[in-house]
PDB file as gemmi writes it, atoms N, CA and C in Angstrom:
CRYST1    1.000    1.000    1.000  90.00  90.00  90.00 P 1                      
ATOM      1  N   UNK A   1     110.494  77.213  89.075  1.00  0.00           N  
ATOM      2  CA  UNK A   1     112.072  78.483  90.176  1.00  0.00           C  
ATOM      3  C   UNK A   1     111.965  77.744  91.146  1.00  0.00           C  
ATOM      4  N   UNK A   2     113.512  77.874  92.047  1.00  0.00           N  
ATOM      5  CA  UNK A   2     113.122  77.234  93.136  1.00  0.00           C  
ATOM      6  C   UNK A   2     113.088  78.773  94.307  1.00  0.00           C  
ATOM      7  N   UNK A   3     112.040  78.526  95.146  1.00  0.00           N  
ATOM      8  CA  UNK A   3     112.226  79.782  95.860  1.00  0.00           C  
ATOM      9  C   UNK A   3     113.113  79.636  97.403  1.00  0.00           C  
ATOM     10  N   UNK A   4     113.676  78.894  97.225  1.00  0.00           N  
ATOM     11  CA  UNK A   4     114.452  79.337  98.931  1.00  0.00           C  
ATOM     12  C   UNK A   4     115.782  79.647  98.245  1.00  0.00           C  
ATOM     13  N   UNK A   5     116.135  80.227  96.793  1.00  0.00           N  
ATOM     14  CA  UNK A   5     117.100  80.987  96.212  1.00  0.00           C  
ATOM     15  C   UNK A   5     117.351  81.777  95.386  1.00  0.00           C  
ATOM     16  N   UNK A   6     115.934  82.652  95.467  1.00  0.00           N  
ATOM     17  CA  UNK A   6     116.143  83.527  94.586  1.00  0.00           C  
ATOM     18  C   UNK A   6     116.104  84.918  95.271  1.00  0.00           C  
ATOM     19  N   UNK A   7     117.171  85.136  94.687  1.00  0.00           N  
ATOM     20  CA  UNK A   7     117.878  86.650  94.671  1.00  0.00           C  
ATOM     21  C   UNK A   7     116.566  87.446  94.203  1.00  0.00           C  
ATOM     22  N   UNK A   8     116.961  88.444  94.881  1.00  0.00           N  
ATOM     23  CA  UNK A   8     116.020  89.573  95.184  1.00  0.00           C  
ATOM     24  C   UNK A   8     116.647  91.315  94.412  1.00  0.00           C  
ATOM     25  N   UNK A   9     117.706  91.350  94.471  1.00  0.00           N  
ATOM     26  CA  UNK A   9     117.906  91.976  94.025  1.00  0.00           C  
ATOM     27  C   UNK A   9     118.502  92.162  92.635  1.00  0.00           C  
ATOM     28  N   UNK A  10     117.596  91.309  92.352  1.00  0.00           N  
ATOM     29  CA  UNK A  10     117.011  91.436  90.403  1.00  0.00           C  
ATOM     30  C   UNK A  10     116.011  92.643  89.973  1.00  0.00           C  
ATOM     31  N   UNK A  11     115.013  93.071  91.515  1.00  0.00           N  
ATOM     32  CA  UNK A  11     114.066  93.835  91.226  1.00  0.00           C  
ATOM     33  C   UNK A  11     114.574  95.353  91.921  1.00  0.00           C  
ATOM     34  N   UNK A  12     113.717  96.252  91.245  1.00  0.00           N  
ATOM     35  CA  UNK A  12     113.947  97.381  91.225  1.00  0.00           C  
ATOM     36  C   UNK A  12     113.959  97.110  93.053  1.00  0.00           C  
ATOM     37  N   UNK A  13     114.753  98.699  93.012  1.00  0.00           N  
ATOM     38  CA  UNK A  13     115.342  99.142  94.033  1.00  0.00           C  
ATOM     39  C   UNK A  13     114.397  99.390  94.513  1.00  0.00           C  
ATOM     40  N   UNK A  14     113.527 100.232  94.670  1.00  0.00           N  
ATOM     41  CA  UNK A  14     112.692 101.285  95.042  1.00  0.00           C  
ATOM     42  C   UNK A  14     111.518 100.530  95.634  1.00  0.00           C  
ATOM     43  N   UNK A  15     111.843  98.752  95.517  1.00  0.00           N  
ATOM     44  CA  UNK A  15     110.431  98.405  95.063  1.00  0.00           C  
ATOM     45  C   UNK A  15     110.556  97.511  97.265  1.00  0.00           C  
ATOM     46  N   UNK A  16     111.496  97.591  97.676  1.00  0.00           N  
ATOM     47  CA  UNK A  16     111.687  97.561  98.767  1.00  0.00           C  
ATOM     48  C   UNK A  16     112.602  97.900  99.157  1.00  0.00           C  
ATOM     49  N   UNK A  17     112.959  99.467  99.644  1.00  0.00           N  
ATOM     50  CA  UNK A  17     113.432 100.839  99.843  1.00  0.00           C  
ATOM     51  C   UNK A  17     113.949 100.161 101.460  1.00  0.00           C  
ATOM     52  N   UNK A  18     112.728 100.367 102.144  1.00  0.00           N  
ATOM     53  CA  UNK A  18     112.622  99.679 103.200  1.00  0.00           C  
ATOM     54  C   UNK A  18     112.662  98.294 104.043  1.00  0.00           C  
ATOM     55  N   UNK A  19     113.038  97.051 103.293  1.00  0.00           N  
ATOM     56  CA  UNK A  19     112.612  96.604 103.532  1.00  0.00           C  
ATOM     57  C   UNK A  19     114.509  95.699 103.827  1.00  0.00           C  
ATOM     58  N   UNK A  20     115.142  94.807 104.925  1.00  0.00           N  
ATOM     59  CA  UNK A  20     116.113  94.548 104.040  1.00  0.00           C  
ATOM     60  C   UNK A  20     115.853  93.612 103.599  1.00  0.00           C  
ATOM     61  N   UNK A  21     116.462  92.962 102.354  1.00  0.00           N  
ATOM     62  CA  UNK A  21     116.431  92.385 100.921  1.00  0.00           C  
ATOM     63  C   UNK A  21     116.996  90.588 101.210  1.00  0.00           C  
ATOM     64  N   UNK A  22     117.542  90.657 102.573  1.00  0.00           N  
ATOM     65  CA  UNK A  22     118.192  88.689 103.019  1.00  0.00           C  
ATOM     66  C   UNK A  22     117.383  87.887 103.490  1.00  0.00           C  
ATOM     67  N   UNK A  23     116.222  89.636 104.592  1.00  0.00           N  
ATOM     68  CA  UNK A  23     115.170  88.026 105.135  1.00  0.00           C  
ATOM     69  C   UNK A  23     114.118  87.672 104.534  1.00  0.00           C  
ATOM     70  N   UNK A  24     113.428  89.126 103.357  1.00  0.00           N  
ATOM     71  CA  UNK A  24     112.160  88.814 102.655  1.00  0.00           C  
ATOM     72  C   UNK A  24     113.036  86.580 102.098  1.00  0.00           C  
ATOM     73  N   UNK A  25     110.995  86.345 101.949  1.00  0.00           N  
ATOM     74  CA  UNK A  25     110.954  85.090 102.201  1.00  0.00           C  
ATOM     75  C   UNK A  25     109.816  84.987 100.516  1.00  0.00           C  
ATOM     76  N   UNK A  26     109.891  84.725  99.657  1.00  0.00           N  
ATOM     77  CA  UNK A  26     108.934  83.701  98.836  1.00  0.00           C  
ATOM     78  C   UNK A  26     108.135  83.384  99.293  1.00  0.00           C  
ATOM     79  N   UNK A  27     107.515  82.547 100.416  1.00  0.00           N  
ATOM     80  CA  UNK A  27     106.615  82.066 100.490  1.00  0.00           C  
ATOM     81  C   UNK A  27     106.171  82.982 101.810  1.00  0.00           C  
ATOM     82  N   UNK A  28     107.298  83.534 102.203  1.00  0.00           N  
ATOM     83  CA  UNK A  28     106.042  84.653 104.010  1.00  0.00           C  
ATOM     84  C   UNK A  28     106.423  85.903 103.002  1.00  0.00           C  
ATOM     85  N   UNK A  29     106.915  86.211 102.669  1.00  0.00           N  
ATOM     86  CA  UNK A  29     106.327  87.455 102.287  1.00  0.00           C  
ATOM     87  C   UNK A  29     105.832  88.469 100.589  1.00  0.00           C  
ATOM     88  N   UNK A  30     105.194  87.073 100.551  1.00  0.00           N  
ATOM     89  CA  UNK A  30     104.380  86.487  99.150  1.00  0.00           C  
ATOM     90  C   UNK A  30     103.349  87.681  98.548  1.00  0.00           C  
ATOM     91  N   UNK A  31     102.419  88.159 100.458  1.00  0.00           N  
ATOM     92  CA  UNK A  31     101.409  88.902  99.459  1.00  0.00           C  
ATOM     93  C   UNK A  31     102.270  90.851  99.550  1.00  0.00           C  
ATOM     94  N   UNK A  32     103.127  90.508 100.275  1.00  0.00           N  
ATOM     95  CA  UNK A  32     103.795  91.874 100.304  1.00  0.00           C  
ATOM     96  C   UNK A  32     105.169  92.451  98.856  1.00  0.00           C  
ATOM     97  N   UNK A  33     105.273  91.171  98.209  1.00  0.00           N  
ATOM     98  CA  UNK A  33     106.344  90.749  97.574  1.00  0.00           C  
ATOM     99  C   UNK A  33     105.449  91.293  95.864  1.00  0.00           C  
ATOM    100  N   UNK A  34     104.111  90.896  96.458  1.00  0.00           N  
ATOM    101  CA  UNK A  34     103.625  90.891  94.888  1.00  0.00           C  
ATOM    102  C   UNK A  34     102.902  92.759  94.847  1.00  0.00           C  
ATOM    103  N   UNK A  35     102.266  92.997  96.064  1.00  0.00           N  
ATOM    104  CA  UNK A  35     101.079  94.471  96.046  1.00  0.00           C  
ATOM    105  C   UNK A  35     103.312  95.000  95.643  1.00  0.00           C  
ATOM    106  N   UNK A  36     104.053  95.096  96.257  1.00  0.00           N  
ATOM    107  CA  UNK A  36     105.316  96.558  95.337  1.00  0.00           C  
ATOM    108  C   UNK A  36     105.337  96.060  94.800  1.00  0.00           C  
ATOM    109  N   UNK A  37     105.731  94.838  93.875  1.00  0.00           N  
ATOM    110  CA  UNK A  37     104.882  95.221  92.603  1.00  0.00           C  
ATOM    111  C   UNK A  37     104.511  95.335  91.677  1.00  0.00           C  
ATOM    112  N   UNK A  38     103.203  94.862  91.984  1.00  0.00           N  
ATOM    113  CA  UNK A  38     102.053  95.322  90.136  1.00  0.00           C  
ATOM    114  C   UNK A  38     102.008  97.131  91.521  1.00  0.00           C  
ATOM    115  N   UNK A  39     102.409  97.727  92.316  1.00  0.00           N  
ATOM    116  CA  UNK A  39     102.004  99.264  92.346  1.00  0.00           C  
ATOM    117  C   UNK A  39     102.636  99.713  92.351  1.00  0.00           C  
ATOM    118  N   UNK A  40     104.152  99.389  92.719  1.00  0.00           N  
ATOM    119  CA  UNK A  40     105.357  99.950  92.395  1.00  0.00           C  
ATOM    120  C   UNK A  40     106.775  99.936  91.333  1.00  0.00           C  
ATOM    121  N   UNK A  41     105.963  98.324  90.802  1.00  0.00           N  
ATOM    122  CA  UNK A  41     106.837  97.299  89.836  1.00  0.00           C  
ATOM    123  C   UNK A  41     106.876  98.183  88.619  1.00  0.00           C  
ATOM    124  N   UNK A  42     108.638  98.162  87.799  1.00  0.00           N  
ATOM    125  CA  UNK A  42     108.274  98.120  86.062  1.00  0.00           C  
ATOM    126  C   UNK A  42     108.283  96.996  85.594  1.00  0.00           C  
ATOM    127  N   UNK A  43     108.137  97.236  83.707  1.00  0.00           N  
ATOM    128  CA  UNK A  43     108.071  95.857  83.618  1.00  0.00           C  
ATOM    129  C   UNK A  43     109.076  94.893  83.729  1.00  0.00           C  
ATOM    130  N   UNK A  44     110.210  95.132  83.971  1.00  0.00           N  
ATOM    131  CA  UNK A  44     110.363  94.358  84.536  1.00  0.00           C  
ATOM    132  C   UNK A  44     111.122  93.011  85.805  1.00  0.00           C  
ATOM    133  N   UNK A  45     109.893  94.298  86.435  1.00  0.00           N  
ATOM    134  CA  UNK A  45     110.067  93.769  88.212  1.00  0.00           C  
ATOM    135  C   UNK A  45     108.889  92.494  87.172  1.00  0.00           C  
ATOM    136  N   UNK A  46     107.443  93.397  86.844  1.00  0.00           N  
ATOM    137  CA  UNK A  46     106.831  91.865  86.113  1.00  0.00           C  
ATOM    138  C   UNK A  46     107.560  90.664  86.272  1.00  0.00           C  
ATOM    139  N   UNK A  47     108.173  90.706  85.573  1.00  0.00           N  
ATOM    140  CA  UNK A  47     108.136  89.211  84.813  1.00  0.00           C  
ATOM    141  C   UNK A  47     109.057  88.866  85.442  1.00  0.00           C  
ATOM    142  N   UNK A  48     110.032  89.369  86.339  1.00  0.00           N  
ATOM    143  CA  UNK A  48     110.618  88.326  87.499  1.00  0.00           C  
ATOM    144  C   UNK A  48     109.849  88.481  87.942  1.00  0.00           C  
ATOM    145  N   UNK A  49     108.498  88.266  88.581  1.00  0.00           N  
ATOM    146  CA  UNK A  49     107.043  88.289  89.596  1.00  0.00           C  
ATOM    147  C   UNK A  49     106.905  86.535  89.212  1.00  0.00           C  
ATOM    148  N   UNK A  50     106.626  87.428  87.750  1.00  0.00           N  
ATOM    149  CA  UNK A  50     105.894  85.599  86.621  1.00  0.00           C  
ATOM    150  C   UNK A  50     106.785  84.644  86.947  1.00  0.00           C  
ATOM    151  N   UNK A  51     107.550  84.724  87.365  1.00  0.00           N  
ATOM    152  CA  UNK A  51     109.134  83.989  87.151  1.00  0.00           C  
ATOM    153  C   UNK A  51     109.371  83.204  88.482  1.00  0.00           C  
ATOM    154  N   UNK A  52     108.932  84.041  89.698  1.00  0.00           N  
ATOM    155  CA  UNK A  52     108.737  83.891  90.993  1.00  0.00           C  
ATOM    156  C   UNK A  52     107.311  82.313  91.237  1.00  0.00           C  
ATOM    157  N   UNK A  53     106.371  83.196  91.244  1.00  0.00           N  
ATOM    158  CA  UNK A  53     104.742  82.763  90.905  1.00  0.00           C  
ATOM    159  C   UNK A  53     104.444  82.676  89.697  1.00  0.00           C  
ATOM    160  N   UNK A  54     102.828  81.812  89.743  1.00  0.00           N  
ATOM    161  CA  UNK A  54     101.864  82.141  88.674  1.00  0.00           C  
ATOM    162  C   UNK A  54     100.962  82.742  88.754  1.00  0.00           C  
ATOM    163  N   UNK A  55     100.497  82.656  87.316  1.00  0.00           N  
ATOM    164  CA  UNK A  55      99.773  83.724  86.437  1.00  0.00           C  
ATOM    165  C   UNK A  55      98.277  83.255  87.955  1.00  0.00           C  
ATOM    166  N   UNK A  56      98.197  82.032  88.467  1.00  0.00           N  
ATOM    167  CA  UNK A  56      97.173  82.320  88.925  1.00  0.00           C  
ATOM    168  C   UNK A  56      97.579  81.887  90.799  1.00  0.00           C  
ATOM    169  N   UNK A  57      98.525  81.924  90.759  1.00  0.00           N  
ATOM    170  CA  UNK A  57      98.858  82.552  92.970  1.00  0.00           C  
ATOM    171  C   UNK A  57      99.041  84.012  93.529  1.00  0.00           C  
ATOM    172  N   UNK A  58      99.428  84.327  91.415  1.00  0.00           N  
ATOM    173  CA  UNK A  58      99.817  86.293  91.506  1.00  0.00           C  
ATOM    174  C   UNK A  58      98.403  86.345  92.440  1.00  0.00           C  
ATOM    175  N   UNK A  59      97.482  86.295  91.336  1.00  0.00           N  
ATOM    176  CA  UNK A  59      95.843  86.208  91.635  1.00  0.00           C  
ATOM    177  C   UNK A  59      95.943  85.843  92.857  1.00  0.00           C  
ATOM    178  N   UNK A  60      95.706  84.444  93.596  1.00  0.00           N  
ATOM    179  CA  UNK A  60      94.953  84.010  94.515  1.00  0.00           C  
ATOM    180  C   UNK A  60      95.412  84.946  95.569  1.00  0.00           C  
ATOM    181  N   UNK A  61      96.514  85.750  95.805  1.00  0.00           N  
ATOM    182  CA  UNK A  61      96.615  86.189  97.207  1.00  0.00           C  
ATOM    183  C   UNK A  61      96.346  87.812  96.654  1.00  0.00           C  
ATOM    184  N   UNK A  62      95.689  88.317  95.401  1.00  0.00           N  
ATOM    185  CA  UNK A  62      94.576  89.614  95.317  1.00  0.00           C  
ATOM    186  C   UNK A  62      94.033  90.012  95.477  1.00  0.00           C  
ATOM    187  N   UNK A  63      92.932  88.666  95.317  1.00  0.00           N  
ATOM    188  CA  UNK A  63      92.362  88.992  95.719  1.00  0.00           C  
ATOM    189  C   UNK A  63      91.847  88.326  97.302  1.00  0.00           C  
ATOM    190  N   UNK A  64      92.608  88.465  97.656  1.00  0.00           N  
ATOM    191  CA  UNK A  64      93.043  87.855  99.748  1.00  0.00           C  
ATOM    192  C   UNK A  64      92.644  89.536  99.919  1.00  0.00           C  
ATOM    193  N   UNK A  65      93.272  90.393  98.906  1.00  0.00           N  
ATOM    194  CA  UNK A  65      94.432  91.694  99.604  1.00  0.00           C  
ATOM    195  C   UNK A  65      92.863  92.399  99.763  1.00  0.00           C  
ATOM    196  N   UNK A  66      93.255  93.710 101.002  1.00  0.00           N  
ATOM    197  CA  UNK A  66      92.469  94.414 101.501  1.00  0.00           C  
ATOM    198  C   UNK A  66      92.574  95.935 100.796  1.00  0.00           C  
ATOM    199  N   UNK A  67      93.586  95.830  99.812  1.00  0.00           N  
ATOM    200  CA  UNK A  67      93.486  97.258  99.756  1.00  0.00           C  
ATOM    201  C   UNK A  67      95.239  97.195  98.404  1.00  0.00           C  
ATOM    202  N   UNK A  68      94.444  97.719  97.341  1.00  0.00           N  
ATOM    203  CA  UNK A  68      95.551  97.990  95.837  1.00  0.00           C  
ATOM    204  C   UNK A  68      94.537  99.322  95.278  1.00  0.00           C  
ATOM    205  N   UNK A  69      96.434  99.221  95.078  1.00  0.00           N  
ATOM    206  CA  UNK A  69      95.928 100.709  94.259  1.00  0.00           C  
ATOM    207  C   UNK A  69      95.167 100.641  93.203  1.00  0.00           C  
ATOM    208  N   UNK A  70      94.466 101.607  93.156  1.00  0.00           N  
ATOM    209  CA  UNK A  70      92.860 100.765  91.532  1.00  0.00           C  
ATOM    210  C   UNK A  70      94.057 100.846  90.322  1.00  0.00           C  
ATOM    211  N   UNK A  71      94.952 101.250  89.994  1.00  0.00           N  
ATOM    212  CA  UNK A  71      95.239 100.820  87.975  1.00  0.00           C  
ATOM    213  C   UNK A  71      95.828  98.988  88.001  1.00  0.00           C  
ATOM    214  N   UNK A  72      96.829  99.087  89.022  1.00  0.00           N  
ATOM    215  CA  UNK A  72      96.996  97.335  89.749  1.00  0.00           C  
ATOM    216  C   UNK A  72      96.101  96.870  89.893  1.00  0.00           C  
ATOM    217  N   UNK A  73      94.889  97.110  90.732  1.00  0.00           N  
ATOM    218  CA  UNK A  73      93.926  96.283  90.241  1.00  0.00           C  
ATOM    219  C   UNK A  73      93.348  96.346  89.356  1.00  0.00           C  
ATOM    220  N   UNK A  74      93.306  97.060  87.894  1.00  0.00           N  
ATOM    221  CA  UNK A  74      92.877  97.133  87.300  1.00  0.00           C  
ATOM    222  C   UNK A  74      93.891  96.060  86.072  1.00  0.00           C  
ATOM    223  N   UNK A  75      94.724  96.698  86.287  1.00  0.00           N  
ATOM    224  CA  UNK A  75      96.347  95.659  85.445  1.00  0.00           C  
ATOM    225  C   UNK A  75      96.107  94.167  85.862  1.00  0.00           C  
ATOM    226  N   UNK A  76      95.200  93.506  86.900  1.00  0.00           N  
ATOM    227  CA  UNK A  76      95.028  92.345  87.972  1.00  0.00           C  
ATOM    228  C   UNK A  76      94.208  91.726  87.101  1.00  0.00           C  
ATOM    229  N   UNK A  77      93.078  92.595  86.912  1.00  0.00           N  
ATOM    230  CA  UNK A  77      91.865  91.904  86.846  1.00  0.00           C  
ATOM    231  C   UNK A  77      92.076  92.063  84.767  1.00  0.00           C  
ATOM    232  N   UNK A  78      92.328  92.741  84.342  1.00  0.00           N  
ATOM    233  CA  UNK A  78      92.445  92.763  82.903  1.00  0.00           C  
ATOM    234  C   UNK A  78      93.610  91.420  82.248  1.00  0.00           C  
ATOM    235  N   UNK A  79      94.277  90.856  83.082  1.00  0.00           N  
ATOM    236  CA  UNK A  79      95.854  90.358  83.045  1.00  0.00           C  
ATOM    237  C   UNK A  79      95.357  88.680  82.654  1.00  0.00           C  
ATOM    238  N   UNK A  80      94.046  88.702  84.345  1.00  0.00           N  
ATOM    239  CA  UNK A  80      93.782  87.884  84.756  1.00  0.00           C  
ATOM    240  C   UNK A  80      92.557  87.349  83.710  1.00  0.00           C  
ATOM    241  N   UNK A  81      91.992  87.646  83.272  1.00  0.00           N  
ATOM    242  CA  UNK A  81      90.501  86.800  82.669  1.00  0.00           C  
ATOM    243  C   UNK A  81      89.023  87.806  84.039  1.00  0.00           C  
ATOM    244  N   UNK A  82      89.467  87.978  85.171  1.00  0.00           N  
ATOM    245  CA  UNK A  82      88.211  88.213  85.693  1.00  0.00           C  
ATOM    246  C   UNK A  82      87.634  89.431  86.305  1.00  0.00           C  
ATOM    247  N   UNK A  83      86.776  89.049  86.467  1.00  0.00           N  
ATOM    248  CA  UNK A  83      85.259  90.271  86.989  1.00  0.00           C  
ATOM    249  C   UNK A  83      85.979  91.137  87.820  1.00  0.00           C  
ATOM    250  N   UNK A  84      86.389  92.564  88.192  1.00  0.00           N  
ATOM    251  CA  UNK A  84      87.368  93.830  89.118  1.00  0.00           C  
ATOM    252  C   UNK A  84      86.034  93.012  90.163  1.00  0.00           C  
ATOM    253  N   UNK A  85      84.938  92.879  90.286  1.00  0.00           N  
ATOM    254  CA  UNK A  85      85.223  92.820  91.955  1.00  0.00           C  
ATOM    255  C   UNK A  85      84.662  91.867  92.646  1.00  0.00           C  
ATOM    256  N   UNK A  86      85.440  90.881  91.996  1.00  0.00           N  
ATOM    257  CA  UNK A  86      85.214  89.236  92.489  1.00  0.00           C  
ATOM    258  C   UNK A  86      87.059  89.685  93.515  1.00  0.00           C  
ATOM    259  N   UNK A  87      87.285  90.764  93.291  1.00  0.00           N  
ATOM    260  CA  UNK A  87      88.594  91.113  94.452  1.00  0.00           C  
ATOM    261  C   UNK A  87      88.113  91.235  95.422  1.00  0.00           C  
ATOM    262  N   UNK A  88      88.063  91.768  96.469  1.00  0.00           N  
ATOM    263  CA  UNK A  88      88.096  91.636  98.016  1.00  0.00           C  
ATOM    264  C   UNK A  88      88.448  93.499  97.913  1.00  0.00           C  
ATOM    265  N   UNK A  89      90.214  93.932  97.782  1.00  0.00           N  
ATOM    266  CA  UNK A  89      89.493  95.545  97.802  1.00  0.00           C  
ATOM    267  C   UNK A  89      89.328  95.537  96.556  1.00  0.00           C  
ATOM    268  N   UNK A  90      87.994  95.398  95.709  1.00  0.00           N  
ATOM    269  CA  UNK A  90      87.506  96.402  95.064  1.00  0.00           C  
ATOM    270  C   UNK A  90      86.097  96.954  95.594  1.00  0.00           C  
ATOM    271  N   UNK A  91      85.630  95.922  96.890  1.00  0.00           N  
ATOM    272  CA  UNK A  91      84.978  96.504  97.651  1.00  0.00           C  
ATOM    273  C   UNK A  91      85.202  97.762  98.001  1.00  0.00           C  
ATOM    274  N   UNK A  92      86.582  97.238  98.824  1.00  0.00           N  
ATOM    275  CA  UNK A  92      86.859  97.905 100.243  1.00  0.00           C  
ATOM    276  C   UNK A  92      87.548  99.806  99.843  1.00  0.00           C  
ATOM    277  N   UNK A  93      87.978  99.816  98.790  1.00  0.00           N  
ATOM    278  CA  UNK A  93      88.063 100.831  98.374  1.00  0.00           C  
ATOM    279  C   UNK A  93      87.059 101.736  97.981  1.00  0.00           C  
ATOM    280  N   UNK A  94      85.506 101.035  97.651  1.00  0.00           N  
ATOM    281  CA  UNK A  94      84.908 102.185  98.290  1.00  0.00           C  
ATOM    282  C   UNK A  94      84.722 102.310  99.535  1.00  0.00           C  
ATOM    283  N   UNK A  95      84.028 101.028 100.088  1.00  0.00           N  
ATOM    284  CA  UNK A  95      83.738 101.749 100.877  1.00  0.00           C  
ATOM    285  C   UNK A  95      84.764 102.481 102.096  1.00  0.00           C  
ATOM    286  N   UNK A  96      85.770 102.693 101.624  1.00  0.00           N  
ATOM    287  CA  UNK A  96      87.017 103.721 102.381  1.00  0.00           C  
ATOM    288  C   UNK A  96      87.175 105.271 101.757  1.00  0.00           C  
ATOM    289  N   UNK A  97      86.515 105.600 100.881  1.00  0.00           N  
ATOM    290  CA  UNK A  97      86.366 107.113 100.182  1.00  0.00           C  
ATOM    291  C   UNK A  97      86.565 108.414 101.281  1.00  0.00           C  
ATOM    292  N   UNK A  98      87.751 108.873 101.821  1.00  0.00           N  
ATOM    293  CA  UNK A  98      86.909 109.903 102.464  1.00  0.00           C  
ATOM    294  C   UNK A  98      86.534 110.495 102.232  1.00  0.00           C  
ATOM    295  N   UNK A  99      85.667 111.346 102.211  1.00  0.00           N  
ATOM    296  CA  UNK A  99      84.305 112.507 102.536  1.00  0.00           C  
ATOM    297  C   UNK A  99      83.992 113.562 101.351  1.00  0.00           C  
ATOM    298  N   UNK A 100      85.000 113.806 101.834  1.00  0.00           N  
ATOM    299  CA  UNK A 100      86.414 115.795 100.813  1.00  0.00           C  
ATOM    300  C   UNK A 100      88.442 114.623 101.175  1.00  0.00           C  
ATOM    301  N   UNK A 101      87.980 115.950 100.059  1.00  0.00           N  
ATOM    302  CA  UNK A 101      90.150 116.101 100.192  1.00  0.00           C  
ATOM    303  C   UNK A 101      90.647 117.447  99.937  1.00  0.00           C  
ATOM    304  N   UNK A 102      91.630 117.464 100.878  1.00  0.00           N  
ATOM    305  CA  UNK A 102      92.001 119.170 101.067  1.00  0.00           C  
ATOM    306  C   UNK A 102      91.811 119.770 100.955  1.00  0.00           C  
TER     307      UNK A 102                                                      
END                                                                             
């Protein structure tokens, strides 16, 4: 797929509610787009994301993320057949937990 003419309106409206979709770039905003779809996207959003990026590109991007929802992390680890401990955000999740919940 040509990454210069991507129609971001195909994604669910709630994914990029705080961003002007016209300014999104598939190359410059790759991490933001992938994170939003993994954490808040639907099945249709995931399918469209895979049309834009390969599974290897998604995995490579997620490997470097400092934070990601636990369910999204488990999903991407299962889909890519990767040990969850290899992801950077797995180790930072355990380090950043609050000592108690109010």
